[in-house]
Biopython code that builds the backbone (N, CA, C, O; Angstrom):
import numpy as np
from Bio.PDB.StructureBuilder import StructureBuilder

atoms = [
    (1, "MET", "N", (12.621, -3.284, 46.907)),
    (1, "MET", "CA", (12.246, -3.139, 45.421)),
    (1, "MET", "C", (11.739, -4.935, 45.383)),
    (1, "MET", "O", (12.052, -5.962, 45.985)),
    (2, "THR", "N", (10.794, -4.535, 44.296)),
    (2, "THR", "CA", (10.191, -5.792, 43.869)),
    (2, "THR", "C", (10.584, -6.218, 42.638)),
    (2, "THR", "O", (11.295, -5.390, 42.070)),
    (3, "SER", "N", (10.345, -7.356, 41.935)),
    (3, "SER", "CA", (10.746, -7.605, 40.609)),
    (3, "SER", "C", (9.382, -8.096, 39.984)),
    (3, "SER", "O", (8.581, -8.718, 40.682)),
    (4, "LEU", "N", (9.158, -7.841, 38.817)),
    (4, "LEU", "CA", (8.002, -8.365, 38.206)),
    (4, "LEU", "C", (8.340, -9.593, 37.388)),
    (4, "LEU", "O", (9.348, -9.776, 36.705)),
    (5, "SER", "N", (7.373, -10.351, 37.571)),
    (5, "SER", "CA", (7.510, -11.733, 37.156)),
    (5, "SER", "C", (7.395, -11.855, 35.431)),
    (5, "SER", "O", (7.021, -10.797, 34.926)),
    (6, "THR", "N", (7.591, -12.688, 34.700)),
    (6, "THR", "CA", (7.390, -12.698, 33.406)),
    (6, "THR", "C", (5.998, -12.285, 32.780)),
    (6, "THR", "O", (5.733, -11.610, 31.785)),
    (7, "SER", "N", (4.967, -13.116, 33.982)),
    (7, "SER", "CA", (3.558, -13.056, 33.551)),
    (7, "SER", "C", (3.248, -11.349, 33.574)),
    (7, "SER", "O", (2.256, -11.002, 32.932)),
    (8, "GLU", "N", (3.781, -10.619, 34.046)),
    (8, "GLU", "CA", (3.271, -9.302, 34.272)),
    (8, "GLU", "C", (4.190, -8.450, 33.224)),
    (8, "GLU", "O", (3.751, -7.312, 33.056)),
    (9, "THR", "N", (5.058, -8.675, 32.680)),
    (9, "THR", "CA", (5.770, -7.586, 31.568)),
    (9, "THR", "C", (5.093, -7.498, 30.318)),
    (9, "THR", "O", (4.368, -8.424, 29.953)),
    (10, "ALA", "N", (5.249, -6.526, 29.660)),
    (10, "ALA", "CA", (4.693, -6.251, 28.346)),
    (10, "ALA", "C", (5.090, -7.508, 27.463)),
    (10, "ALA", "O", (6.047, -8.098, 27.963)),
    (11, "PRO", "N", (4.729, -7.953, 26.558)),
    (11, "PRO", "CA", (4.894, -8.969, 25.599)),
    (11, "PRO", "C", (6.364, -8.439, 24.894)),
    (11, "PRO", "O", (6.976, -7.482, 25.369)),
    (12, "PHE", "N", (6.717, -8.999, 24.005)),
    (12, "PHE", "CA", (7.827, -8.187, 23.192)),
    (12, "PHE", "C", (6.906, -8.435, 21.682)),
    (12, "PHE", "O", (6.260, -9.452, 21.430)),
    (13, "PHE", "N", (7.039, -7.257, 20.812)),
    (13, "PHE", "CA", (6.700, -7.295, 19.637)),
    (13, "PHE", "C", (7.614, -7.235, 18.313)),
    (13, "PHE", "O", (7.294, -6.908, 17.171)),
    (14, "GLY", "N", (8.950, -7.689, 18.868)),
    (14, "GLY", "CA", (9.986, -7.140, 18.013)),
    (14, "GLY", "C", (9.484, -8.194, 16.749)),
    (14, "GLY", "O", (9.398, -7.528, 15.718)),
    (15, "TRP", "N", (9.175, -9.439, 16.544)),
    (15, "TRP", "CA", (9.457, -10.266, 15.597)),
    (15, "TRP", "C", (8.070, -9.733, 14.753)),
    (15, "TRP", "O", (8.135, -9.719, 13.524)),
    (16, "ASP", "N", (7.076, -9.386, 15.292)),
    (16, "ASP", "CA", (5.887, -8.911, 14.634)),
    (16, "ASP", "C", (6.439, -7.807, 13.744)),
    (16, "ASP", "O", (6.131, -7.729, 12.555)),
    (17, "VAL", "N", (7.336, -6.882, 14.401)),
    (17, "VAL", "CA", (7.786, -5.848, 13.591)),
    (17, "VAL", "C", (8.772, -6.032, 12.118)),
    (17, "VAL", "O", (8.934, -5.407, 11.070)),
    (18, "VAL", "N", (9.284, -7.262, 12.745)),
    (18, "VAL", "CA", (10.248, -7.805, 11.388)),
    (18, "VAL", "C", (9.359, -8.056, 10.363)),
    (18, "VAL", "O", (9.364, -7.598, 9.221)),
    (19, "ALA", "N", (8.466, -8.959, 10.974)),
    (19, "ALA", "CA", (7.451, -9.871, 9.811)),
    (19, "ALA", "C", (6.737, -8.690, 9.072)),
    (19, "ALA", "O", (6.564, -8.756, 7.855)),
    (20, "ALA", "N", (6.257, -7.441, 9.918)),
    (20, "ALA", "CA", (5.742, -6.494, 8.997)),
    (20, "ALA", "C", (6.663, -5.828, 8.210)),
    (20, "ALA", "O", (6.177, -5.524, 7.121)),
    (21, "THR", "N", (7.709, -5.519, 8.344)),
    (21, "THR", "CA", (8.435, -4.848, 7.627)),
    (21, "THR", "C", (9.057, -5.539, 6.378)),
    (21, "THR", "O", (9.440, -5.023, 5.328)),
    (22, "ILE", "N", (9.054, -7.218, 6.882)),
    (22, "ILE", "CA", (9.615, -7.873, 5.317)),
    (22, "ILE", "C", (8.177, -7.742, 4.378)),
    (22, "ILE", "O", (8.368, -7.391, 3.214)),
    (23, "VAL", "N", (7.034, -7.945, 4.710)),
    (23, "VAL", "CA", (5.933, -8.039, 3.716)),
    (23, "VAL", "C", (5.864, -6.565, 3.336)),
    (23, "VAL", "O", (5.655, -6.451, 2.128)),
    (24, "LEU", "N", (5.965, -5.470, 3.933)),
    (24, "LEU", "CA", (6.327, -4.032, 3.322)),
    (24, "LEU", "C", (7.069, -4.001, 2.303)),
    (24, "LEU", "O", (6.656, -3.586, 1.220)),
    (25, "ALA", "N", (8.506, -4.516, 2.533)),
    (25, "ALA", "CA", (9.473, -4.527, 1.522)),
    (25, "ALA", "C", (9.144, -5.213, 0.570)),
    (25, "ALA", "O", (9.401, -4.732, -0.534)),
    (26, "ILE", "N", (8.395, -6.712, 0.623)),
    (26, "ILE", "CA", (8.302, -7.129, -0.444)),
    (26, "ILE", "C", (7.302, -6.549, -1.695)),
    (26, "ILE", "O", (7.443, -6.642, -2.915)),
    (27, "PHE", "N", (6.234, -5.912, -0.880)),
    (27, "PHE", "CA", (5.382, -5.178, -1.743)),
    (27, "PHE", "C", (5.825, -3.773, -2.560)),
    (27, "PHE", "O", (5.477, -3.337, -3.657)),
    (28, "GLY", "N", (6.856, -3.200, -1.415)),
    (28, "GLY", "CA", (7.247, -1.884, -2.015)),
    (28, "GLY", "C", (8.371, -2.185, -2.980)),
    (28, "GLY", "O", (8.736, -1.244, -3.684)),
    (29, "TRP", "N", (8.956, -3.314, -3.117)),
    (29, "TRP", "CA", (10.031, -3.518, -4.131)),
    (29, "TRP", "C", (9.400, -4.102, -5.304)),
    (29, "TRP", "O", (10.025, -3.943, -6.353)),
    (30, "GLY", "N", (8.072, -4.877, -5.380)),
    (30, "GLY", "CA", (7.558, -5.767, -6.412)),
    (30, "GLY", "C", (6.975, -4.380, -7.121)),
    (30, "GLY", "O", (7.054, -4.275, -8.345)),
    (31, "VAL", "N", (6.397, -3.334, -6.331)),
    (31, "VAL", "CA", (5.713, -1.975, -7.163)),
    (31, "VAL", "C", (6.857, -1.117, -7.782)),
    (31, "VAL", "O", (6.857, -0.533, -8.866)),
    (32, "GLY", "N", (7.812, -1.179, -6.854)),
    (32, "GLY", "CA", (8.960, -0.379, -7.624)),
    (32, "GLY", "C", (9.630, -0.931, -8.586)),
    (32, "GLY", "O", (9.895, -0.238, -9.568)),
    (33, "PHE", "N", (10.002, -2.116, -8.538)),
    (33, "PHE", "CA", (10.639, -2.762, -9.922)),
    (33, "PHE", "C", (9.695, -2.826, -10.968)),
    (33, "PHE", "O", (9.725, -2.134, -11.986)),
    (34, "TYR", "N", (8.908, -3.629, -10.700)),
    (34, "TYR", "CA", (7.995, -3.803, -11.818)),
    (34, "TYR", "C", (6.525, -2.915, -12.250)),
    (34, "TYR", "O", (5.755, -3.136, -13.184)),
    (35, "GLY", "N", (6.479, -1.974, -11.321)),
    (35, "GLY", "CA", (5.487, -1.006, -11.670)),
    (35, "GLY", "C", (5.827, -0.043, -12.766)),
    (35, "GLY", "O", (4.911, 0.238, -13.539)),
    (36, "PRO", "N", (6.939, 0.479, -12.944)),
    (36, "PRO", "CA", (7.204, 1.672, -14.123)),
    (36, "PRO", "C", (6.826, 1.192, -15.196)),
    (36, "PRO", "O", (5.851, 1.644, -15.798)),
    (37, "PRO", "N", (7.526, 0.207, -15.609)),
    (37, "PRO", "CA", (6.988, 0.218, -17.051)),
    (37, "PRO", "C", (5.587, -0.409, -17.195)),
    (37, "PRO", "O", (5.371, -0.436, -18.407)),
    (38, "ILE", "N", (4.642, -0.873, -16.601)),
    (38, "ILE", "CA", (3.520, -0.979, -16.490)),
    (38, "ILE", "C", (2.790, 0.617, -16.608)),
    (38, "ILE", "O", (1.993, 1.048, -17.442)),
    (39, "TYR", "N", (3.266, 1.119, -15.702)),
    (39, "TYR", "CA", (2.614, 2.519, -15.520)),
    (39, "TYR", "C", (2.923, 3.541, -16.733)),
    (39, "TYR", "O", (2.160, 4.433, -17.103)),
    (40, "LEU", "N", (4.270, 3.222, -17.315)),
    (40, "LEU", "CA", (4.761, 4.159, -18.218)),
    (40, "LEU", "C", (3.932, 3.786, -19.643)),
    (40, "LEU", "O", (3.814, 4.697, -20.462)),
    (41, "GLN", "N", (3.285, 2.295, -19.990)),
    (41, "GLN", "CA", (2.857, 2.015, -20.875)),
    (41, "GLN", "C", (1.519, 2.382, -21.017)),
    (41, "GLN", "O", (1.011, 2.580, -22.121)),
    (42, "MET", "N", (0.901, 2.487, -19.922)),
    (42, "MET", "CA", (-0.587, 3.096, -19.976)),
    (42, "MET", "C", (-0.595, 4.424, -19.835)),
    (42, "MET", "O", (-1.685, 4.983, -19.958)),
    (43, "VAL", "N", (0.515, 5.178, -19.567)),
    (43, "VAL", "CA", (0.082, 6.592, -19.583)),
    (43, "VAL", "C", (0.594, 6.804, -21.276)),
    (43, "VAL", "O", (0.071, 7.733, -21.892)),
    (44, "VAL", "N", (1.318, 6.179, -21.780)),
    (44, "VAL", "CA", (1.568, 6.480, -23.273)),
    (44, "VAL", "C", (0.138, 5.839, -23.985)),
    (44, "VAL", "O", (-0.314, 6.417, -24.973)),
    (45, "GLN", "N", (-0.442, 4.816, -23.527)),
    (45, "GLN", "CA", (-1.749, 4.721, -24.250)),
    (45, "GLN", "C", (-2.632, 5.609, -24.061)),
    (45, "GLN", "O", (-3.502, 5.689, -24.928)),
    (46, "ARG", "N", (-2.681, 6.321, -23.176)),
    (46, "ARG", "CA", (-4.125, 6.959, -22.886)),
    (46, "ARG", "C", (-3.766, 8.721, -22.976)),
    (46, "ARG", "O", (-4.648, 9.564, -22.817)),
    (47, "THR", "N", (-2.250, 9.080, -23.270)),
    (47, "THR", "CA", (-1.945, 10.183, -23.710)),
    (47, "THR", "C", (-1.631, 10.351, -25.392)),
    (47, "THR", "O", (-1.881, 11.316, -26.115)),
    (48, "GLY", "N", (-1.154, 9.378, -25.645)),
    (48, "GLY", "CA", (-0.526, 9.404, -27.003)),
    (48, "GLY", "C", (0.921, 9.956, -27.338)),
    (48, "GLY", "O", (1.475, 9.940, -28.437)),
    (49, "TRP", "N", (1.397, 10.437, -26.161)),
    (49, "TRP", "CA", (2.807, 10.689, -26.481)),
    (49, "TRP", "C", (3.800, 9.715, -26.573)),
    (49, "TRP", "O", (3.467, 8.530, -26.549)),
    (50, "SER", "N", (5.081, 10.069, -26.683)),
    (50, "SER", "CA", (5.900, 8.941, -26.968)),
    (50, "SER", "C", (6.405, 8.618, -25.736)),
    (50, "SER", "O", (6.306, 9.421, -24.808)),
    (51, "LEU", "N", (7.049, 7.316, -25.570)),
    (51, "LEU", "CA", (7.816, 6.722, -24.517)),
    (51, "LEU", "C", (9.035, 7.623, -24.188)),
    (51, "LEU", "O", (9.424, 7.804, -23.034)),
    (52, "ALA", "N", (9.482, 8.052, -25.040)),
    (52, "ALA", "CA", (10.604, 9.018, -24.371)),
    (52, "ALA", "C", (10.292, 10.187, -23.234)),
    (52, "ALA", "O", (10.837, 10.345, -22.142)),
    (53, "LEU", "N", (9.028, 11.094, -23.976)),
    (53, "LEU", "CA", (8.487, 11.854, -23.532)),
    (53, "LEU", "C", (8.164, 11.697, -22.137)),
    (53, "LEU", "O", (8.531, 12.405, -21.199)),
    (54, "VAL", "N", (7.219, 10.384, -22.120)),
    (54, "VAL", "CA", (6.762, 9.910, -20.897)),
    (54, "VAL", "C", (7.796, 9.642, -19.590)),
    (54, "VAL", "O", (7.679, 9.871, -18.386)),
    (55, "SER", "N", (8.743, 9.114, -20.317)),
    (55, "SER", "CA", (9.774, 8.263, -19.408)),
    (55, "SER", "C", (10.638, 9.677, -18.695)),
    (55, "SER", "O", (11.034, 9.537, -17.538)),
    (56, "THR", "N", (10.871, 10.830, -19.315)),
    (56, "THR", "CA", (11.354, 11.782, -18.888)),
    (56, "THR", "C", (10.606, 12.625, -17.745)),
    (56, "THR", "O", (11.125, 13.643, -17.289)),
]
sb = StructureBuilder()
sb.init_structure("model")
sb.init_model(0)
sb.init_chain("A")
sb.init_seg("    ")
for serial, (resi, resn, name, xyz) in enumerate(atoms, 1):
    if name == "N":
        sb.init_residue(resn, " ", resi, " ")
    sb.init_atom(name, np.array(xyz, "f"), 0.0, 1.0, " ", f" {name:<3s}", serial, name[0])
structure = sb.get_structure()
């Protein structure tokens, strides 16, 4: 049985996955937290419906 040296093994992509997940979470939370008031206001302006009707 032969063992592989460290130069022949596949690189570890774990930290890349963690970084991508953090970036995705930051954008997702930003849109999810700050987005609805902006979207609701735009729909109210475009349709002329009441804010209560649009938010339901």
